N, C-alpha and C positions, 0 to 999 in steps of 0.2 A: 478570517481566523483560519489557522492551520489545524488539520487533524493529524494526530500521531497514531500510527499503526504499530502494534507491538504487544509484548506481554504486559498486561495491566494498563494499557494506554487508552486513549479516547475510543479507538476501535481495537478492542482486545482480539489479538490474533496470534497464533503460534503456541508454543509450549514453554516449559521452563528453560529450554535452551535458546529461546528467542529473545533478542535484545528488547528492553523496554521501549526503545525508540528505533525500531527497525526501518521505518519509512515515515515520510510526511506527505500530506496532500495539501497543496496550497492553490490559490486562485491567481492566475497571471493576468487577469483582466478580460480574458476570453474563454479560458478553459481551466479545468482542474489539472494540476501536474503532480505526479507521483515521483518522489525522490527517495532513493535509498539513503539512509542516514547512519546505519550502524549494524553491528552483528555480523555473524559469519554465514548465516543461512541466505541462500540466494532468494531474490525477489523476482517473481515471474508475473508477466501480464499476458494472458491468453497463451500460456505455455512457453513464452520467450523470456529469457533472463534479461533484466533491465537494471540500469542504475538510475534512469530518469525517463519519463515518458508522459505524453499528454493522454489523459484518460478520455474514453468514449463510452457512451451508454452501453451497458452489457459487458464491459471488460471484466475478466475474472482475474483477481489479484491473488497470488499464492505466496505465502511465506512459510517455509518449512512444509508441514503437511496440512496447514490450514488455508482455507480460501474464503474470500468475500467477493461479492459481485458489486461493481460500481453501477449504480442506477441513477439516472437523471429523473427527478420528479418535477412534473410540470403542473 
């Protein structure tokens, strides 16, 4: 199952200017992958602008002025 990040999404992040589907997180069989899917606000992981990246435990995802931390629960 994918998770959608954005305004009013599965993972609500951003403000009224954030796309409802700014990014998606999916499983590639080994890792979760974050992909930018819309909107004009940049998506950053650990301060670096990305369009797509593999997530690692503790990564900080920023969309606009909002942030979430990706945590692996064992």
